[in-house]
N, C-alpha and C positions, 0 to 999 in steps of 0.2 A: 734792552733791559729797562725795567721801570722800578719804582719804589713800592709796588704793590706787595703787601705783607712784609714790608721792611721799614716800618715807621720809626723804629729806634735808630737805625742807620741814618735815616733822613734827618732826624733830630740831632744826632751826633755830628753830622756833616755841617748842618747849619750852626750848631753851637761852637764848633771849632773855628768856623769861618768868622762868626761874629766876634768872638773873643780875640782872635788874631788881629782883625781890623781895628777893634776898639783899643787894643794895646798899642798898635802902631799910631793911631790918631792921637791918643792921650799921652804918648811917650811913656809907657809903663813896661816896656820889654825888659828893662834892667831888673825888674822885680820878679821875673818869671824863671830865670835860670836857677839851677840847683848847684850851689857851691858849698863844699864842706867847710873850707877855711876861707874867709872868716864868718860867713853868713850863719852857719849852723853851730860850729864849735865855739865861736866867740859871741855872736849876737843872738843865738838861740832862736833863729827864725825857722822853726820847724814847719810852719805852714807852707813853705816852699816845696815840701815833699809831695803835696797834693796839687799845688797850683801849677807846677811846671808841666803837667799833663795837658792843660786845656788851651794852649795857644802855641802857634808856630812862630819861629823867629823871623821868617822872611816869606815873601809871596811865593817863591819857588818851592819852598818846603810845604806851604799850604796847598799848592796845586797837586803836588805828589801825594800828600795825605788824602786829599779829596778823591783823587783817582783810585788810590788803593781801597778806600772805604767803599767806593761805588762798585768796584769790580769784585772785591773779596768780601766785604762786610755784608752785602745784600745776600750773597749765597749762604753765608754762615747763619745769618738770621733766619732765613727760610728753612734751613736745616734744623736749627735749634728751636725756633719759635721765639716770639718777641719777648716773652717774660724770661725765659731761660737766657736769651741773648743779653738782655739788660742786666740780669744777675751776673752773667759772666764778665761783662764790662766792669761792673762795680768791684767784683772780686779781683779782677786783673789790676785795676787801678790801685786798690789798697795793698795787694800783695807785691806788686812791682815797686811801690813806694817804700815799703819796709825792706824789701830785698836790696833795693838800690842804696838805701842808707847803710845797710850792713856791708855792701860791696865797697862803698866809699871808705868806710872805716878800715876794711881789710886792705884796700889799695894804699892806704897811708903807711903801711908797714914797710914798704920799700920806697926809696926815693924816686925811682923811675916811674913806677905805677902811680905814686902819689902826685907827681907833676902832670902825668898824662890824663888821669881820671879825677882830678879835683873839681873841675867845672863841667857840668853836664848841661848842654843847651836845652831850651824848652821845646816842648812838642810831645805829642802822644806816641813817641817812637816805641816805648816799652809795650803799650797796649796794642799797637799795630803788630809788633813781633809776636805777641800772644795770639792775635788773630791769624797771623801768618802760619803758625804751627797748626791751628785748627783747620785752616784752608788746605794745608798739605795733607792732612789726615782724612778730611771729610769729603772734600769736593773732588769728584772724578774728572778726568780730562774729557772734553767733548770731541776732540779730534786730534790727530797726530800728523806731523809733517816732517820733512827733512830739509836741512839747509847745509849744503856742501857735505852731504852724507851723514850729518849728525841728526839723530832723531830727537824731535821736540814735540810738545803738545801746546794747546792753547793756554795752559797755565804759565807758560814762560813769560808772558807779558806782565802778569802780576809779580812774578819773581824779579823781573827787570825793574819795576817800580820800587820794590823793596830794596834792591841793590843800589839804586840811585839815591834813595833816602839814606842808606848807610854810608854812601860815599860823600855826601854833602859836607859833613863835619867829621871826617875821619882824623884821628882814632877815637875822638870823644864819644861818638855814637856807638862804639862797640860794647860799652858797658850796659846801656839800656837795652840794646838788642839781645845780648846774652841773657839778661834778666828776664826779658819778655818771653823768649823762647823757653826758658826754664819754667816760667809761670804757666805757659801753655801746656807744657809736658806734665806738670803737676796736676793741672786741672783735668787733663785728658786721662791720666792714669788714676785719678781719684785717690792719690796717695794721702792727701790731707783731708779727705772727706768733704770736698767743697762742691761737688756736683749737686748735692741735694738741697743746697740753700737757694731760696727764691726770694724775690722782692715781695713785700707784704701786699696783701690784697687791697688794703686801703690806698697804698701808693699807686697800684695798678688802676684802681677805679678813678683816682684823682687825675692821673695822666690821660686816661681814656676819655674822661669827661671835659677836661679843661685844656690840656696841652695837645692832644691828638687833633681836635678840630682846627687848632691854629696852624698845624702842619698840612692842612688840606686832606686829612684822612677821614673826614666825616662820612662821605659817600664813596662806596667802592666803584671801581671802573665798570662800565657797562660792557659786557661781552656778548657778541652775537652767538646764536646757537644754530646757525644755518648748516654748519658742517657736522653737527652732532646728530645722531640718529634719533628720530622722534619716538615717543613712547607709544605703547599699544593703544592707549585711549585716544591719543591724538590721531593715530592712523585710522581707527574706527570712525571717529567723528568726521575726518576728511572723506572717507569712503561714503558715509551716509549723506554728506552734503553734496557730493558729486552725483549720487544716485537720485537725490530729490531735485536736482537742478535739471529740469526738462528742456530748458532753452539752449543749453550749451551742448553742442555736438562735437565730439573730439574725433577727428579723422585725419588721415595722412593723404587723402586723395587730392589730386590737383583740381583747382577751380575750373568749372566748365561753364560754357555759354549756353547750355541747354535751358530751355524754359521750364521753370518748376511746374510740377503737376497742377498746382492750384491755379496757375495763370493760364493754362491751356483752355481753348474754347471747348464747349461741350461737344461730345461726339454724337453725330446724328444716329438715329435709329437704323438698325440694319435688319435685313430680312432674317427669317428663321434659319436659313442655311449658314449665316455668319455668326450666329449666337454661340456656336460650339467653341469657337476660338476666343470668345470674350472672357471667360473665367481666367485663362492663363494671363491675358493682359492685365486684368484687375489684380491678379496676384503680384505681378511685377510692379505695378504702380502703388501698391498698398504700403510698401515700406517707406517711401519718402513721406507719404501722408501721415503715417503713424509717428514719424520722427518728430513732428511738430507738436503732436498732442500728448503722446506718452513719454515716459522716461527713456533714456538711451539704453539703460540696462534691461528694462522690460522689453524693448524692441528686439535687442540682441537675443534675449532668452526665448522670445516667441519665435524668432526666425530659426534659432537652433532646434527648438522643439518641432517645428514644421519641416526641418530638413532643407529649407531653401537658404540661399546665400544672401545676407542682408545687403542693402544698398545704402551707401552713405549719402549725406546731404549734398556733397559736391559733385555727385555723379559717379564716384568710384564705388567699389565693392569692398566689403569688410570680410576678412578671412574667418571661416568657421573653424575653431580649433578642435582637435580630436580629444577623445577621452584620455588617451595615453599622455598627451602633453599636459592636460589639466591635472592628472594624477601625479605626474613628476613634479610640477611646480607646487602642488599641495603638500607633497612630502618634503620639499625643500623649504617652503615657507608655511608652516602649519598655522601661524597666527593670522594669516591673511584670509579674507573671505573669498568665497568662490566667485562673486561678481567682480572683484578686483582682478583676480587671475584671468577671468574671461576677457575683461577689458584690455589687459596687457597683451594677451595672445592675439586678440582681434586687431590690435593696432600694429602688429608686426609687418 
């Protein structure tokens, strides 16, 4: 799997990695967690509702987040498209921030839930949970297998990464996971009419012109077309080139040590009684001589018209196809020319 047609996921992975490393280097991780009491209720630090998405608290969480985005985010972006995927990420970040704030307020109503869910660790766990819901609904399994009689698919590895992320800081991670899954459901069901919103065209042009080249997305990957069927124009051009190339003789006959006709010494004159058998010998020797002067296709056509069996340059013979074989292949491949079909049948 590569990052082709997944530039937003590539930028998101780089951004989360850079912010996490920078927060660790400059000792800023204590500014990234989301705590209702006292950061929001007393100090009114509402900016934490958006900041806590953009950095991971540890290197192990960062590795799991990067693995999840690489395995699931690329598939979702290719299914959505880059513009819709970027719009979905922005909607998920804003929606999960608001819903998390409301969930923290509701959790303070009971002493047990207030102590368990007062402090939420940093990291894009809520956004990843929203992506996980889209992954469950959109991406089909590629293959199935069984382990001790239990049926599984290739998607189990993505679910294992998400489960490990949820278990790193249990039970504090349960609240952002539940909020993210609910956000993914609301976006999928279009209950709040959020599917139609897109990033503005000015932002898209700016990112394509300035940010996308920085990610190495300026030139697409070069793909070979050798396994793809060639077009009709290319096939006709190839057949014309082969017909005009008079020097190339295609044959499957084995090489022979016979002396070519052009290198043989001249035959002395014979009496009148032996002249009757000379036209037959001239007919047999005419085919190798014409193979050097005329085209291969013209030689085969002339031999077919005369009813004789053509002789290849290596000393072997070329099979003369019947009209039934030619008509069968013409019906199967109507776009091919008659000369190409003759060449294929004669090389059998």
